Structures are given as structure tokens and as C-alpha cells.
TORKOL-4160 file (C-alpha; in steps of 0.2 Angstrom, whole numbers, padded with zeros to 4 digits, m for minus):
309
<pt num="1" X="m0065" Y="m0161" Z="0377"/>
<pt num="2" X="m0081" Y="m0155" Z="0369"/>
<pt num="3" X="m0073" Y="m0138" Z="0367"/>
<pt num="4" X="m0058" Y="m0146" Z="0359"/>
<pt num="5" X="m0068" Y="m0155" Z="0346"/>
<pt num="6" X="m0078" Y="m0140" Z="0342"/>
<pt num="7" X="m0062" Y="m0130" Z="0340"/>
<pt num="8" X="m0055" Y="m0143" Z="0328"/>
<pt num="9" X="m0071" Y="m0143" Z="0318"/>
<pt num="10" X="m0070" Y="m0125" Z="0316"/>
<pt num="11" X="m0052" Y="m0126" Z="0310"/>
<pt num="12" X="m0057" Y="m0139" Z="0297"/>
<pt num="13" X="m0070" Y="m0127" Z="0290"/>
<pt num="14" X="m0058" Y="m0112" Z="0291"/>
<pt num="15" X="m0045" Y="m0122" Z="0281"/>
<pt num="16" X="m0058" Y="m0128" Z="0268"/>
<pt num="17" X="m0064" Y="m0111" Z="0265"/>
<pt num="18" X="m0047" Y="m0103" Z="0264"/>
<pt num="19" X="m0042" Y="m0117" Z="0251"/>
<pt num="20" X="m0058" Y="m0113" Z="0241"/>
<pt num="21" X="m0053" Y="m0094" Z="0241"/>
<pt num="22" X="m0036" Y="m0097" Z="0236"/>
<pt num="23" X="m0041" Y="m0109" Z="0222"/>
<pt num="24" X="m0053" Y="m0096" Z="0215"/>
<pt num="25" X="m0039" Y="m0083" Z="0215"/>
<pt num="26" X="m0026" Y="m0095" Z="0206"/>
<pt num="27" X="m0039" Y="m0101" Z="0194"/>
<pt num="28" X="m0044" Y="m0083" Z="0189"/>
<pt num="29" X="m0026" Y="m0078" Z="0188"/>
<pt num="30" X="m0022" Y="m0090" Z="0174"/>
<pt num="31" X="m0039" Y="m0088" Z="0166"/>
<pt num="32" X="m0035" Y="m0069" Z="0164"/>
<pt num="33" X="m0016" Y="m0070" Z="0162"/>
<pt num="34" X="m0016" Y="m0067" Z="0143"/>
<pt num="35" X="m0028" Y="m0052" Z="0145"/>
<pt num="36" X="m0016" Y="m0045" Z="0158"/>
<pt num="37" X="m0001" Y="m0047" Z="0147"/>
<pt num="38" X="m0010" Y="m0039" Z="0132"/>
<pt num="39" X="m0019" Y="m0024" Z="0141"/>
<pt num="40" X="m0010" Y="m0021" Z="0157"/>
<pt num="41" X="0009" Y="m0025" Z="0154"/>
<pt num="42" X="0009" Y="m0017" Z="0136"/>
<pt num="43" X="0000" Y="m0001" Z="0143"/>
<pt num="44" X="0009" Y="0014" Z="0149"/>
<pt num="45" X="0012" Y="0016" Z="0167"/>
<pt num="46" X="m0003" Y="0025" Z="0176"/>
<pt num="47" X="m0010" Y="0024" Z="0194"/>
<pt num="48" X="m0022" Y="0011" Z="0188"/>
<pt num="49" X="m0009" Y="0000" Z="0181"/>
<pt num="50" X="0002" Y="0002" Z="0197"/>
<pt num="51" X="m0013" Y="m0002" Z="0209"/>
<pt num="52" X="m0019" Y="m0016" Z="0198"/>
<pt num="53" X="m0002" Y="m0025" Z="0199"/>
<pt num="54" X="0000" Y="m0021" Z="0218"/>
<pt num="55" X="m0017" Y="m0030" Z="0221"/>
<pt num="56" X="m0013" Y="m0044" Z="0209"/>
<pt num="57" X="0004" Y="m0050" Z="0214"/>
<pt num="58" X="0003" Y="m0043" Z="0232"/>
<pt num="59" X="m0013" Y="m0053" Z="0235"/>
<pt num="60" X="m0005" Y="m0069" Z="0227"/>
<pt num="61" X="0010" Y="m0068" Z="0238"/>
<pt num="62" X="0000" Y="m0065" Z="0254"/>
<pt num="63" X="m0013" Y="m0079" Z="0250"/>
<pt num="64" X="0001" Y="m0091" Z="0246"/>
<pt num="65" X="0009" Y="m0087" Z="0263"/>
<pt num="66" X="m0008" Y="m0090" Z="0271"/>
<pt num="67" X="m0010" Y="m0107" Z="0263"/>
<pt num="68" X="0007" Y="m0112" Z="0269"/>
<pt num="69" X="0002" Y="m0108" Z="0286"/>
<pt num="70" X="m0015" Y="m0116" Z="0285"/>
<pt num="71" X="m0007" Y="m0132" Z="0279"/>
<pt num="72" X="0004" Y="m0132" Z="0294"/>
<pt num="73" X="0020" Y="m0132" Z="0283"/>
<pt num="74" X="0028" Y="m0117" Z="0292"/>
<pt num="75" X="0036" Y="m0118" Z="0308"/>
<pt num="76" X="0024" Y="m0113" Z="0322"/>
<pt num="77" X="0027" Y="m0104" Z="0338"/>
<pt num="78" X="0019" Y="m0091" Z="0348"/>
<pt num="79" X="0031" Y="m0078" Z="0341"/>
<pt num="80" X="0028" Y="m0084" Z="0323"/>
<pt num="81" X="0009" Y="m0082" Z="0325"/>
<pt num="82" X="0010" Y="m0065" Z="0332"/>
<pt num="83" X="0020" Y="m0059" Z="0318"/>
<pt num="84" X="0010" Y="m0069" Z="0305"/>
<pt num="85" X="m0006" Y="m0061" Z="0311"/>
<pt num="86" X="0001" Y="m0043" Z="0310"/>
<pt num="87" X="0008" Y="m0046" Z="0292"/>
<pt num="88" X="m0008" Y="m0054" Z="0285"/>
<pt num="89" X="m0018" Y="m0040" Z="0293"/>
<pt num="90" X="m0009" Y="m0027" Z="0283"/>
<pt num="91" X="m0009" Y="m0037" Z="0268"/>
<pt num="92" X="m0028" Y="m0038" Z="0269"/>
<pt num="93" X="m0028" Y="m0019" Z="0270"/>
<pt num="94" X="m0017" Y="m0016" Z="0255"/>
<pt num="95" X="m0026" Y="m0029" Z="0245"/>
<pt num="96" X="m0044" Y="m0022" Z="0248"/>
<pt num="97" X="m0039" Y="m0004" Z="0248"/>
<pt num="98" X="m0029" Y="m0004" Z="0232"/>
<pt num="99" X="m0045" Y="m0011" Z="0224"/>
<pt num="100" X="m0056" Y="0001" Z="0232"/>
<pt num="101" X="m0045" Y="0016" Z="0225"/>
<pt num="102" X="m0047" Y="0009" Z="0208"/>
<pt num="103" X="m0066" Y="0007" Z="0210"/>
<pt num="104" X="m0067" Y="0025" Z="0217"/>
<pt num="105" X="m0057" Y="0032" Z="0202"/>
<pt num="106" X="m0069" Y="0024" Z="0190"/>
<pt num="107" X="m0084" Y="0030" Z="0200"/>
<pt num="108" X="m0076" Y="0048" Z="0199"/>
<pt num="109" X="m0074" Y="0047" Z="0180"/>
<pt num="110" X="m0092" Y="0040" Z="0178"/>
<pt num="111" X="m0099" Y="0055" Z="0189"/>
<pt num="112" X="m0091" Y="0067" Z="0177"/>
<pt num="113" X="m0074" Y="0070" Z="0185"/>
<pt num="114" X="m0081" Y="0086" Z="0194"/>
<pt num="115" X="m0070" Y="0095" Z="0206"/>
<pt num="116" X="m0083" Y="0095" Z="0220"/>
<pt num="117" X="m0086" Y="0076" Z="0219"/>
<pt num="118" X="m0067" Y="0073" Z="0219"/>
<pt num="119" X="m0066" Y="0083" Z="0235"/>
<pt num="120" X="m0080" Y="0073" Z="0243"/>
<pt num="121" X="m0071" Y="0056" Z="0238"/>
<pt num="122" X="m0054" Y="0061" Z="0244"/>
<pt num="123" X="m0061" Y="0068" Z="0260"/>
<pt num="124" X="m0072" Y="0053" Z="0264"/>
<pt num="125" X="m0059" Y="0040" Z="0259"/>
<pt num="126" X="m0045" Y="0049" Z="0269"/>
<pt num="127" X="m0056" Y="0049" Z="0284"/>
<pt num="128" X="m0061" Y="0031" Z="0282"/>
<pt num="129" X="m0043" Y="0026" Z="0279"/>
<pt num="130" X="m0036" Y="0035" Z="0295"/>
<pt num="131" X="m0049" Y="0026" Z="0305"/>
<pt num="132" X="m0045" Y="0009" Z="0297"/>
<pt num="133" X="m0026" Y="0011" Z="0300"/>
<pt num="134" X="m0029" Y="0018" Z="0318"/>
<pt num="135" X="m0040" Y="0003" Z="0324"/>
<pt num="136" X="m0029" Y="m0009" Z="0314"/>
<pt num="137" X="m0014" Y="m0003" Z="0323"/>
<pt num="138" X="m0023" Y="m0006" Z="0340"/>
<pt num="139" X="m0026" Y="m0024" Z="0334"/>
<pt num="140" X="m0008" Y="m0026" Z="0329"/>
<pt num="141" X="m0003" Y="m0021" Z="0347"/>
<pt num="142" X="m0015" Y="m0033" Z="0354"/>
<pt num="143" X="m0009" Y="m0047" Z="0342"/>
<pt num="144" X="0009" Y="m0044" Z="0348"/>
<pt num="145" X="0005" Y="m0051" Z="0365"/>
<pt num="146" X="m0009" Y="m0063" Z="0361"/>
<pt num="147" X="m0009" Y="m0081" Z="0366"/>
<pt num="148" X="m0014" Y="m0093" Z="0352"/>
<pt num="149" X="m0025" Y="m0108" Z="0356"/>
<pt num="150" X="m0020" Y="m0126" Z="0354"/>
<pt num="151" X="m0005" Y="m0121" Z="0344"/>
<pt num="152" X="0005" Y="m0137" Z="0347"/>
<pt num="153" X="m0010" Y="m0148" Z="0341"/>
<pt num="154" X="m0018" Y="m0139" Z="0327"/>
<pt num="155" X="m0003" Y="m0131" Z="0319"/>
<pt num="156" X="m0013" Y="m0116" Z="0315"/>
<pt num="157" X="m0013" Y="m0098" Z="0322"/>
<pt num="158" X="m0030" Y="m0095" Z="0330"/>
<pt num="159" X="m0034" Y="m0082" Z="0342"/>
<pt num="160" X="m0049" Y="m0071" Z="0348"/>
<pt num="161" X="m0053" Y="m0055" Z="0340"/>
<pt num="162" X="m0052" Y="m0039" Z="0351"/>
<pt num="163" X="m0069" Y="m0031" Z="0354"/>
<pt num="164" X="m0075" Y="m0017" Z="0343"/>
<pt num="165" X="m0062" Y="m0021" Z="0329"/>
<pt num="166" X="m0076" Y="m0023" Z="0317"/>
<pt num="167" X="m0079" Y="m0004" Z="0318"/>
<pt num="168" X="m0065" Y="m0001" Z="0307"/>
<pt num="169" X="m0075" Y="m0008" Z="0292"/>
<pt num="170" X="m0091" Y="0002" Z="0295"/>
<pt num="171" X="m0084" Y="0016" Z="0284"/>
<pt num="172" X="m0081" Y="0003" Z="0270"/>
<pt num="173" X="m0099" Y="m0002" Z="0271"/>
<pt num="174" X="m0105" Y="0016" Z="0270"/>
<pt num="175" X="m0093" Y="0021" Z="0256"/>
<pt num="176" X="m0097" Y="0006" Z="0245"/>
<pt num="177" X="m0115" Y="0009" Z="0247"/>
<pt num="178" X="m0114" Y="0028" Z="0242"/>
<pt num="179" X="m0102" Y="0024" Z="0228"/>
<pt num="180" X="m0113" Y="0011" Z="0220"/>
<pt num="181" X="m0130" Y="0021" Z="0222"/>
<pt num="182" X="m0122" Y="0037" Z="0214"/>
<pt num="183" X="m0113" Y="0026" Z="0200"/>
<pt num="184" X="m0129" Y="0017" Z="0195"/>
<pt num="185" X="m0139" Y="0034" Z="0195"/>
<pt num="186" X="m0126" Y="0042" Z="0184"/>
<pt num="187" X="m0125" Y="0027" Z="0172"/>
<pt num="188" X="m0144" Y="0027" Z="0170"/>
<pt num="189" X="m0144" Y="0046" Z="0166"/>
<pt num="190" X="m0130" Y="0043" Z="0153"/>
<pt num="191" X="m0138" Y="0028" Z="0145"/>
<pt num="192" X="m0153" Y="0040" Z="0141"/>
<pt num="193" X="m0144" Y="0055" Z="0135"/>
<pt num="194" X="m0130" Y="0047" Z="0125"/>
<pt num="195" X="m0137" Y="0031" Z="0119"/>
<pt num="196" X="m0135" Y="0036" Z="0101"/>
<pt num="197" X="m0116" Y="0040" Z="0104"/>
<pt num="198" X="m0110" Y="0025" Z="0115"/>
<pt num="199" X="m0114" Y="0007" Z="0113"/>
<pt num="200" X="m0126" Y="m0001" Z="0125"/>
<pt num="201" X="m0113" Y="m0014" Z="0129"/>
<pt num="202" X="m0102" Y="m0001" Z="0137"/>
<pt num="203" X="m0116" Y="0004" Z="0149"/>
<pt num="204" X="m0121" Y="m0014" Z="0152"/>
<pt num="205" X="m0103" Y="m0019" Z="0157"/>
<pt num="206" X="m0100" Y="m0004" Z="0168"/>
<pt num="207" X="m0117" Y="m0007" Z="0177"/>
<pt num="208" X="m0114" Y="m0026" Z="0178"/>
<pt num="209" X="m0096" Y="m0024" Z="0185"/>
<pt num="210" X="m0101" Y="m0010" Z="0197"/>
<pt num="211" X="m0115" Y="m0022" Z="0204"/>
<pt num="212" X="m0104" Y="m0037" Z="0205"/>
<pt num="213" X="m0090" Y="m0028" Z="0215"/>
<pt num="214" X="m0103" Y="m0020" Z="0226"/>
<pt num="215" X="m0110" Y="m0037" Z="0230"/>
<pt num="216" X="m0093" Y="m0045" Z="0234"/>
<pt num="217" X="m0088" Y="m0030" Z="0244"/>
<pt num="218" X="m0104" Y="m0031" Z="0254"/>
<pt num="219" X="m0101" Y="m0050" Z="0256"/>
<pt num="220" X="m0083" Y="m0046" Z="0262"/>
<pt num="221" X="m0090" Y="m0033" Z="0275"/>
<pt num="222" X="m0103" Y="m0045" Z="0281"/>
<pt num="223" X="m0090" Y="m0059" Z="0283"/>
<pt num="224" X="m0080" Y="m0047" Z="0294"/>
<pt num="225" X="m0094" Y="m0041" Z="0304"/>
<pt num="226" X="m0101" Y="m0059" Z="0308"/>
<pt num="227" X="m0084" Y="m0067" Z="0311"/>
<pt num="228" X="m0077" Y="m0053" Z="0322"/>
<pt num="229" X="m0093" Y="m0052" Z="0332"/>
<pt num="230" X="m0103" Y="m0068" Z="0333"/>
<pt num="231" X="m0088" Y="m0079" Z="0331"/>
<pt num="232" X="m0075" Y="m0067" Z="0339"/>
<pt num="233" X="m0068" Y="m0081" Z="0350"/>
<pt num="234" X="m0066" Y="m0095" Z="0337"/>
<pt num="235" X="m0055" Y="m0098" Z="0322"/>
<pt num="236" X="m0068" Y="m0091" Z="0310"/>
<pt num="237" X="m0061" Y="m0074" Z="0313"/>
<pt num="238" X="m0048" Y="m0078" Z="0299"/>
<pt num="239" X="m0062" Y="m0081" Z="0286"/>
<pt num="240" X="m0061" Y="m0063" Z="0280"/>
<pt num="241" X="m0042" Y="m0065" Z="0276"/>
<pt num="242" X="m0043" Y="m0082" Z="0268"/>
<pt num="243" X="m0060" Y="m0083" Z="0260"/>
<pt num="244" X="m0069" Y="m0067" Z="0257"/>
<pt num="245" X="m0053" Y="m0056" Z="0254"/>
<pt num="246" X="m0047" Y="m0066" Z="0239"/>
<pt num="247" X="m0065" Y="m0066" Z="0231"/>
<pt num="248" X="m0066" Y="m0047" Z="0233"/>
<pt num="249" X="m0049" Y="m0045" Z="0224"/>
<pt num="250" X="m0054" Y="m0056" Z="0210"/>
<pt num="251" X="m0070" Y="m0045" Z="0208"/>
<pt num="252" X="m0060" Y="m0029" Z="0208"/>
<pt num="253" X="m0047" Y="m0036" Z="0195"/>
<pt num="254" X="m0061" Y="m0041" Z="0184"/>
<pt num="255" X="m0068" Y="m0023" Z="0185"/>
<pt num="256" X="m0051" Y="m0017" Z="0177"/>
<pt num="257" X="m0049" Y="m0031" Z="0164"/>
<pt num="258" X="m0067" Y="m0032" Z="0158"/>
<pt num="259" X="m0066" Y="m0014" Z="0153"/>
<pt num="260" X="m0049" Y="m0016" Z="0145"/>
<pt num="261" X="m0055" Y="m0031" Z="0134"/>
<pt num="262" X="m0072" Y="m0022" Z="0128"/>
<pt num="263" X="m0071" Y="m0020" Z="0109"/>
<pt num="264" X="m0071" Y="m0002" Z="0104"/>
<pt num="265" X="m0085" Y="0004" Z="0093"/>
<pt num="266" X="m0081" Y="0009" Z="0075"/>
<pt num="267" X="m0093" Y="0022" Z="0068"/>
<pt num="268" X="m0100" Y="0020" Z="0050"/>
<pt num="269" X="m0101" Y="0035" Z="0039"/>
<pt num="270" X="m0119" Y="0036" Z="0040"/>
<pt num="271" X="m0118" Y="0037" Z="0059"/>
<pt num="272" X="m0106" Y="0051" Z="0058"/>
<pt num="273" X="m0117" Y="0060" Z="0046"/>
<pt num="274" X="m0132" Y="0058" Z="0057"/>
<pt num="275" X="m0123" Y="0065" Z="0071"/>
<pt num="276" X="m0116" Y="0080" Z="0061"/>
<pt num="277" X="m0134" Y="0084" Z="0055"/>
<pt num="278" X="m0140" Y="0083" Z="0072"/>
<pt num="279" X="m0128" Y="0095" Z="0079"/>
<pt num="280" X="m0131" Y="0107" Z="0064"/>
<pt num="281" X="m0149" Y="0107" Z="0067"/>
<pt num="282" X="m0147" Y="0111" Z="0085"/>
<pt num="283" X="m0135" Y="0125" Z="0080"/>
<pt num="284" X="m0148" Y="0132" Z="0068"/>
<pt num="285" X="m0162" Y="0131" Z="0081"/>
<pt num="286" X="m0150" Y="0140" Z="0093"/>
<pt num="287" X="m0146" Y="0154" Z="0080"/>
<pt num="288" X="m0165" Y="0157" Z="0076"/>
<pt num="289" X="m0169" Y="0158" Z="0095"/>
<pt num="290" X="m0155" Y="0171" Z="0097"/>
<pt num="291" X="m0161" Y="0180" Z="0082"/>
<pt num="292" X="m0179" Y="0181" Z="0088"/>
<pt num="293" X="m0173" Y="0187" Z="0105"/>
<pt num="294" X="m0162" Y="0201" Z="0097"/>
<pt num="295" X="m0177" Y="0206" Z="0087"/>
<pt num="296" X="m0188" Y="0208" Z="0102"/>
<pt num="297" X="m0174" Y="0219" Z="0110"/>
<pt num="298" X="m0172" Y="0229" Z="0095"/>
<pt num="299" X="m0190" Y="0232" Z="0091"/>
<pt num="300" X="m0194" Y="0246" Z="0103"/>
<pt num="301" X="m0178" Y="0255" Z="0100"/>
<pt num="302" X="m0181" Y="0254" Z="0081"/>
<pt num="303" X="m0199" Y="0261" Z="0084"/>
<pt num="304" X="m0192" Y="0276" Z="0094"/>
<pt num="305" X="m0179" Y="0280" Z="0080"/>
<pt num="306" X="m0194" Y="0280" Z="0067"/>
<pt num="307" X="m0204" Y="0292" Z="0078"/>
<pt num="308" X="m0190" Y="0304" Z="0080"/>
<pt num="309" X="m0187" Y="0304" Z="0061"/>
């Protein structure tokens, strides 16, 4: 009986946090709907637009399904819970990885869109994704035969997490950390070299959004590690799907929308004149240096010609 009371307390915590995550997702959706219509729907179709909409509406549909299950509205059976766990697991992967790809595309652009860096990103992400899908497939096979606890009383699908499942997100932790460090380093370099050309608001927004996404991503990874290891036999294993997952999606969607809504800078005539003058001065200095170098090279030859004459 003590175990049962503890179990139902954990179910209550899980339902509360899942409801909080869904509330944040819905609230932010309506808060940013006008920006989405203006800057996303009216924009041409690109990989960024496709990934954003997949994350936006795929996550809304998936989290709505989760809330119906958490409220006990859906009909529950062992078969239903087995299929529900598999479906929500892959919804979680699609939701998190669509945002990860968007962030990696932005990081690649900030790093200078270099070919070597693109090869590094593609190779690293492909390796991580293959490991994630492989371990997730193993977990799906485990869930297809799992027995869910107190199903008739709790009306919620709750089961133990297979051992070592948390390993599939180690790659996410490493990749996110490397991406953030390199992005922050590049932004710091650009802010010093091009501060006269680009507004400080742009660098501030890029660094702020990169930091916020990194923190939410680390929080999601930490939730997965803790709930899938320390609480592997409790209903808390669902927290990454119902709570930290929606928060990560909101942070990723904000990364896209915040940049879209940033006012573009208009250059005054005096600013353009200063930039033209700066480039002309640099060109003049380069010309003088090349002339001096040519004079040094021509000097001995000219001297020999005079002696021969």
C-alpha cells in the first residue's frame, strides 16, 4: 500500500508538470501567432520554414495527444499504452531534432558557412542521429511487450525505462555544448571586427537566443538523464515528453521568430560615406605598399642597367 501511495503521488506530479509544459506551449503559440503569419507563412518555402512548421504543429498535435492520455480521457488498455509509448517517443525525436537542425543551420551560417565546418556538422549530427534512432528502436521493441503498472486504477500509461536508454542523448549533450561554444566564440569575433557595419542589437539577439536555447537544451538533457536513471522505475520517466520537451520546442521556435522580427538597420548617407572612405583609404594603403615592394624589386635591376650603359 505504501508503494501504491507513492506511485499515485508521482502520477500527480507527472500530470501537473505535463499540464504546465502544455500550457506554456499553447500560451506561446497564441502569443507568437501574428509573427508566424507575417514572417513565416508569407515567406518563400525554405528548409527553415518546413522544419519550423513541422516542429510547431507536430509538437502541438503530439502534446495534445499526451494531455488527453494524461487526463484519462482516452480508452486505456495494455495494447493502447504500448502503441502510445512508441508513438510519443518518435514524436519526441521529431520535435527535438527538427529544432536541433534549425539551430545547427544557424550555427553553420554564423561560423562562416565554411565547407570544412559543414562536413563536421553533417558527420557529427548523422552519427548522433543514427545512434539515437538505433537505441530508440530498441526501446520501442521493449515497449511493445511492456506491462504497465496500475493501469486500471491510474488510467495513465506508466512503465519502467529500459537500462542504458539514456545513452542515446549523450550525443545531444556533447553536440549542443560544442555548438554553443563555437557560436559564442564566432559572435564575439564578429562583434569586434564588424561592429561598425552591423547593429549591436543583432549580435545581442544572436548571443541571447543561442544562450537560451543552450540552457533549455541542457535542461531537457538533464531531465532525460535523471528521470531515465534515478527514477527509471517510476512515472517520472515521462517528464521529458510532457514537460521539458515542450519547453525546448518553445525555445527553438523563438530562435527563429526573434530573428525574423528584428528590425533591419537603415544606413544614413553619412554612414555609407564613412564606409566608402574607409575602403578607399585601405585601397590606397595597399597600393602604396605594393608600389614600394615593386620599387625594391626593380632597384637592383635598374642599377645593373645603368652600369651596363
